[in-house]
Structure formats: structure tokens, C-alpha cells
N, C-alpha and C positions, 0 to 999 in steps of 0.2 A: 133616676137620671145616675144617680150614686151607682145601681148595682152596674148598668152600663160602662162604667167607668172603671168601675173594679173588675169586670173580665176585661176590660181592654188592657188594664194593667198584667193582670195575670197573664194575658196571650204573651204581651210584651217580654216579657220576666222569662215565659218558656220558649221564645224566640231567641231571645240573648243567651239562655242556658247552653240553646243547640249552636249557633256562633262559637261561643266560648270552648264545647268539647270540639269542635273540627281544628278548633285553632292549636288545641293542644297536642304534643306530642304523648303520645303512647309510651308509657315506661315499660321497660322490660321485665319481667319475669326474670329472667335469667340471663348475663350476657353469653353470647354466643360461643365464646372461648372458654366459657368457664365449664360447659357442657362438653369438651374434648378433655378433660381432665385425665382421664385414662391416657391419651396417645401425648399430652403436652406437660403432664406434671413431672415430676424428680421422682416419680416411683418407677418411671423407664428407664432411667438412667442408675436405681439402686438394683434393678434387677439384672440389668448388665455386669454391675461391678459384683454380686452373689456370684454369679457363672463366672466371669474373667478374671477378676481380681479381688479374692475375698479380705486382702492384705486392706484395700481401700476401700470397700465394703464397711470394715470394723474402725478406720479411720472416719469416715464419711456418719456413720450412725455413733461413735465411742462406745460401741460394743459389738462383739463378734454376731451371727444370725441365730445362733442357739440361746445366746442370753436375751437378746430381741424378742425372740420367740416366745421363751419363758415370761419375760415381762408380757407381752401382748396378751397370753392366755390369761394373765391374772388381772389386767383393767379391762380387757373387752367385755366382761358382763357389765362393767358400771358407765363404759361410756359407747356401748354399742348403741345406734339410733332403728328405728323402723322405716321402713322403704314405706311411701305413701302412694297415690297414684298421680299426685302432683309432683313428684321429684324422686330422684333416689338418693337413700340417705348415704353419709359419707362412710366409708367401712372405717371400721376400728383401728383397721392396721393406719391406715390414711392419718386418721387423727393422733395416731401415737407419731408415727415418722414427724407429721408438720411441727411436734411439740417438742420432741428432743431435737431433732438436727435442722431445723429450718430456726425454729426460736429460742431455745435453749442453747444451742451450740454456737448460734450465730449471734443471736442481741438485736437481728435487725427487727425493723418497724412492721406491724401488720400490714402496709398498704406497700412496702417493700416484698415482702413474704408471698403476696397473693400471686406474681408474675409466676413463681418456684412451684405454687401448690395448685395454682386456677384454683383457690376458695377466696371470696370474698372477705375485704379484712376485717367485715362485723362479723362474720361467722367465724374466722380464726381466734378472734377476740376471745368468743366464749367457748371454742375448740380448747385452745391455751389453757385457761382455769380450769375449764370441767376434767383434763386429762391431768394437770397436776393432783388436784384432788384428789382423783383415782390412784396416781402414781403413791402418795403419802399414804391413801389407804390401803393400797394393795402390800405395800410394803412398810407396813407399822409397825414389825417384828425388826427389823434389822438395823434400828438406832433405839438402844433401850438402855437405863442405867445398870449396871451391875445391883443385884438384890437379895444376896448376900453374902457374908466374908468371903466364902470359897471365892466367888464371882471376881471378890475386888481383888483378891491375894493371886490371883490368876493374872487381872492386869498388872500387878505390881511385880510380881516375877518377870514377865514379859519386858518391863522397863528396866529391871536389873541387869536380864540377860542380854537385852539389844543395846541399851544404851546405858548401861553401867551407873543406875540410879537408884537403889533399894528404897522400897516403901514408898515410891511413886505411883499414884493412882487416877493418874492420868495427868495432861497438858492442857492449860487454859489459854484462851484467847478471845479479842472481839475483833469483828469490822464493820465499818460501814460501807454499806451497799448505797452508792448513789441515784437517788431519784427524782424525777420532776414535782417542785414545788406545789403541794397540795391546794387547792382552790381554798382560799381563804382561811389559811394554816398560821399565817404570820411567820413568826422564828419557831415555831414549835418542831420544826423538823432542822432547822438550822443548826450545822455542827464546827467545831472548831477548825478546820479546815477551809470554811466558809463556800462546805455546799449542802446541800438539803441531802436527808438520810435517813434509812433506816438499819437498826444494828444487829450482826449477826452474831453471836457467842456463844462458843462450842466449848466442849473438854471432848479430847480425843486419847486414845489408847499408844500404845508402841508402834502399831501396824498402822499407824495414820487413818485410823477409822473414826466417827463420831462414836461418842458413847451420852452425850446430851447436847441439841440445840437448843437455842433460845431466839427467836427472829420477832422483830417490828416493834422494839421499844423506839421513840423517836430519837434520833440522832442530837437533839440538844441537850439529852440527859449524861449529866456525868458517866464515867465509866466505873466507878464504884456505885453509881444508883442502879446502872444495870444489873450488876452483877447481885446487888442487895436485891432486885427486884424479882429474880430467878424464882422457881419453885424448888431449882437445886440449894441455893443459899439458905432457904429456908429450911428445908429437909436438912441441911448438916448443921446449922445453930441445933437445931430440937433434935439432934443427934436420933433420924429416922434411916439413915442411909445404909445402916449395918456395915458401918465402915471397920476394919478390923482395931481391936485394942492396941495401946501402944505395945512397942515390942524391941528389944535391942537391935542395931544393927549388926552386919554380921563384925565379929571380931571386938564387940563392945560389950559393955552390959547394964548401962542407962538405956531404959525404956523411952523412945524414941515414936511420935505420933505418924501415920500416914499420910501424906501429903499429897496435894495439888501443886505444880509450878506453873508460875505465873512472872510476867515482865512487870515492870515497873509502874502499870495503869492500875495493877489490882491491890488491894490491901495485903500486908503482911501480917498472916492469921497464923494460929497455931496448925492448920489444917492446910494453907496455901504458903508456901514459901516463894521468894521473890529475890533477886540478885540484890547486894549490896549498894550504894550509892558509889558512883563513879567518881565521888572525890577522894582524896588520900586512900588508896585503897592499899591494906598490907600485901606480901604475897600470898597467904593463906587465904586471903577474901578474893583474890583473883583467880584461885585455883577452884574457889567455888563457885563463884560466879562462870566461870568456864565451865561447869559440870550441870550448871542448873541449864545456863542456855545453849550448852549441846543436847539435853535431854527434850528440853521445852520445843527444841527446833522440830519437833515432830507437828506441832498444831502450824508452824509455819508452811509446811510441806505441804499438810496436808489443806490450809487456802489456797497454795500454789497449785494441787492439782486438782481442787473444786474450780477455780478461774480459769483454769485452762484447757480444762473439759467443758465448762458451759461460760463462754463469752459475753453470754446476758449479764453476767456480773460485772464484767468491765464498764458497760454502757451505762449512761442516766436513763432510768426505766420510766417511763413516760405511761405510769399506771398507779391506782389507786395505794396506799399504803397495805391495804388489806390484800390487795392481789398479789402487789410485788414479795407479801409474807409467803404465800402461799406457794408462788413461782422458786426463791430461794430456800424453803423449807423441800421442796419436790429434789432441788438439784442435789440438797445435801444426803436424802434417801438415795438418790439413784447413785450418788458417790459410795456410800456403803454397799447398794448391791451390786456395783461394778470390783469392788473392791479388789475382789479375787486376780484381776489383772491390771491393778491400778499402779504396780510398781514401775511399767513400762512408760507409765506419762511422767513418773518422777523427775527423770531428765530433760522433758520438754517444756517443764514449769514457765509459763509467762514470763516475763520481768515486771509486766504491769500486774502491779500488784493492788489489792482491796486495800483501802485506806484504813490504817491500824489504829489503837486504840492512842490518845494524849497519854505522855509520862505525867505523872501527879506526883508530889509528896505528901506524904500522908503517914500521920501520926502512927505509931504500932506498940501494941501491948508490951511488957516485958515478958512475960511467958513465950509471945512468938520469936521474940529476939534471942530469947534463951533456945530453943528449940532450931532456929537457925543458927545458931553458933556450934550448937550441938553437930548438926551435919557439916559445917565447916570442919569441924574439927576431925570428922570420919572420914571426909575426903583428901583430907591432909596427911591423916594415920592408917588405921588400916583399911581405908579405903584407896586409899591412892594410887595414883595411875602413872606410870612411865610416861 
């Protein structure tokens, strides 16, 4: 009897599964309009722009055709996928286009971008991160800290020639890039502006090119803490950067250290100069502050150019902090890669700026104050400008 009941139960279960299978809607392997990617995507527009309007092509991709093809040649071996019997692979050119134009340049969500490129949001998420990794890997040499005294001297001479600030090794600054609060993170990424962010800190040369970038510190960390946690700060403290020895400024005899220039968010150190406090300034100190601000403006211009090219930095990025860091890093490497034609973007810098560091009041050593006073004396003496 028990065997008979067991058989009946099995038959009923099989019959029920057959009914469920009939009622279930068959899931599509790929939506029909995704299959028409070659006809419907932005690639058709890009091909037309290349033929009829090269200037619009350049504005669309943030680079000209030759620059794009050179970049594609470098990243293709990393991002190229094989076509299988089940489906055709998305070409490397499409992967790079989606990353450059549709994501980095606009900051739109993957759900919105699927209509422009005919690629599913899930696939787009993988493509963008893989391509950003490939960009950083392929362009690894376009951002690097000078490795010898001669290279540092070249940076210093460029600052003196373009911005009339001798012994300057670079301008340093940092910005907060807004992100969606990561799950279960509490106030870890909460910054002083009341948003959640990761920090981009950078040093740039006189030509608005990055010499060093540090990305990913949580927005809650103080600005001095962000700088102190960088490898650059540690190497500077341990004298591992091969910075030239102190030497006299033009027209003077006292040796003065080579310095970076920053704003009030940074500590005043022997190798980092910042403006005097704005309270009760003398005329000489006002002149010094002007000269520091004038030369330091290159880092503000650089951030402005970066965010003007890559509007993703204006949006609140809804990805994990690790992925956000990869995206920001790729933007910085692309900025240096395109720096040959970057000057054309200077005048179109967006008015919407990244969130700056918070100004702070910090105690400074007497030796650092003495160095700043020597620069002040120089700008009001031999280095005075009409």
C-alpha cells in the first residue's frame, strides 16, 4: 500500500511540474533590440561625425580620432573578448566608446545608458570597470613622480617660467568626489559638507598635468590626515624623493628649500608653502599670498578641466568605493594622456566644482615659518613683479 501511495505522489508531482512549466514565461536570452546594436547604437552617429564633422567628433569623444585609435590599440589586447557559438562578443571599440563617451563623459546611470549603446546595464557595469582598469594599465607611464634631481629641476624651471614662482615643485590640492553611501558604512565616508565621498588628492605641474594622484581615502578623514597617509608624504619625510638640495633664490644668497604650494587645508612645512592667515595681513604678506595663489591656481584649473571633460565627477556615483576609485584614476590618466590638446578646454571649465578640502588652522614649526618669510622677502624684493 505504501509503495502504491508513493508512486501516486510521484506522478502527481511530475504532473504539477509540467503545469508550472507551461505557465512560466520563457526568459529571453537577449532582447531583440540588443541584437540590433550595429543599427541602433551611438556607433552609427560617431561614424557619421567622423566623416562630416571632425570637430563634433572630437567634442563627442573628448579626443580626436587619431588619439582615440592610439588608445584603442593599447587597451584592445586587455578588453577584447572572443565570439562564441552562443553570441557575438562586443567589440573592443564599442567597450572603449561606452566607457569614454557614455559613462565618463556624461555620468549617466547604466540603466539610462543601455538605450544609447544597446547593451544591458549588467554588462555595462562590467565593461566600464574592466575598461577603466585597462586604461590605467596601458597608460601607467603618463603619471609619475620625478625620479631625479634633474627631473624635479625641470618642473621647477617650468613653474618659474610660466608662473614666476622659483623653487616650486608642484601645486597640491584635494577634492571630495561624491558617492552613494555604501551599505553598512555608517559615517565612515561622511564629509564636512554633509555628503558621502572619497578623496582625490593630487600634485600637478605648471602645465596642468598630474605628477601624483592618491584616490580612495574615505571622506571622513581630515585633510591633513589624507596627505599624511599618502606614500608621497612618507617618502618626502624620509627624503626618498631626490628633491634638489636648498639653494638661493635668484638675486639672493641664503639657501631656500624647494617647495610644494597648497592652500589653507594643508600644513605649513619646510617643503610645503601656504598663504598667510587672512587676518591682519601686511602689504608684504598680501603680495606673498597673491603670488602663492597665482601659482597654485594651476591645480584648480586642472581639477576644473578634469571635471569638465568627465562629468561623472559631478554626479553622485552609485558604485562601491573600490570601483569609484578605479573610475577616478582612469579619468586622471586620460587627462594626462590628452594633455597635448588640453589647453582648448581651459576656457570651458564648468562652474560646478568638486568639493574642496576644508580650511583648517594648524600649528607650524618655526623653521617652516622662516622658510615662508624668506619667500615673502623675495617676492617683495628681488622677485617683485610690477
